[in-house]
C-alpha positions in Angstrom: -9.6 -7.1 3.9 -6.2 -7.0 5.6 -3.0 -5.9 3.9 -1.7 -9.4 3.2 -5.0 -10.4 1.5 -4.9 -7.3 -0.6 -1.3 -8.0 -1.7 -2.1 -11.6 -2.6 -5.1 -10.5 -4.6 -3.1 -8.0 -6.5 -0.3 -10.4 -7.2 -2.8 -13.0 -8.4 -4.4 -10.4 -10.7 -0.9 -9.5 -12.1 -0.2 -13.1 -12.8 -3.6 -13.6 -14.5 -3.2 -10.5 -16.7 0.3 -11.7 -17.7 -1.1 -15.1 -18.5 -3.9 -13.5 -20.6 -1.3 -11.5 -22.6 -1.9 -8.1 -20.9 1.6 -7.2 -19.9 0.9 -3.5 -19.3 -2.0 -4.3 -16.9 0.2 -7.0 -15.2 2.9 -4.4 -14.7 0.4 -1.9 -13.3 -0.9 -4.5 -10.8 2.7 -5.4 -9.8 3.5 -1.7 -9.3 0.5 -1.4 -7.1 1.8 -4.2 -4.9 5.2 -2.4 -4.7 3.4 0.8 -3.6 1.5 -1.0 -0.9 4.7 -2.7 0.4 6.5 0.6 0.3 3.7 2.2 2.4 3.9 -0.6 4.9 7.6 -0.2 5.2 7.4 3.6 5.5 4.8 3.4 8.2 6.9 0.8 10.1 9.9 3.1 9.9 7.8 6.0 11.0 6.4 4.0 13.9 9.9 3.0 14.9 11.0 6.7 14.9 8.0 7.7 17.0 8.6 4.9 19.4 12.0 6.3 20.2 10.6 9.8 20.6 7.2 9.3 22.1 5.6 7.1 24.8 3.9 3.9 24.0 0.4 5.5 24.3 0.7 6.7 20.7 0.2 3.1 19.5 -3.5 3.8 18.7 -2.6 6.8 16.6 0.0 4.9 14.7 -2.4 2.0 14.0 -5.1 4.4 12.8 -2.6 6.2 10.5 -1.2 2.9 9.2 -4.7 1.4 8.5 -5.9 4.6 6.9 -3.0 4.7 4.5 -3.5 1.0 3.5 -7.3 1.6 3.0 -6.5 4.6 0.8 -4.1 2.5 -1.2 -6.5 -0.4 -1.6 -9.3 2.0 -2.7 -7.0 3.7 -5.2 -6.0 0.3 -6.6 -9.6 -0.7 -6.9 -10.4 2.5 -8.7 -7.6 1.9 -11.1 -5.8 5.1 -10.4 -2.4 5.5 -12.0 0.8 4.1 -10.5 2.0 7.6 -9.9 -0.9 8.3 -7.6 -0.3 5.0 -5.7 3.3 6.0 -5.2 2.2 9.4 -3.8 -0.3 7.7 -1.4 2.4 5.2 -0.3 4.8 8.1 0.4 2.2 9.9 2.4 2.3 12.9 0.1 -1.5 12.7 -0.6 -4.3 11.3 1.5 
């Protein structure tokens, strides 16, 4: 599952939970989406920094790191881990 599909699924879940009268779960899903978007932005910024400091042959490393972080976030969301943990994964503080 790619990142866009994961985000769409999580947003759909948030909308459904809100519709079912589960505002706390809807908020949790929405925060998970925010964490994923933040992780993508952080990795893009990191990649931009590396591109200015390293040759282009590090592209594979960056892609591996980016996909690993997204997979960890998606797995954490699927496990129902707390938003705080998602934020830490998104920030790269835990792996």
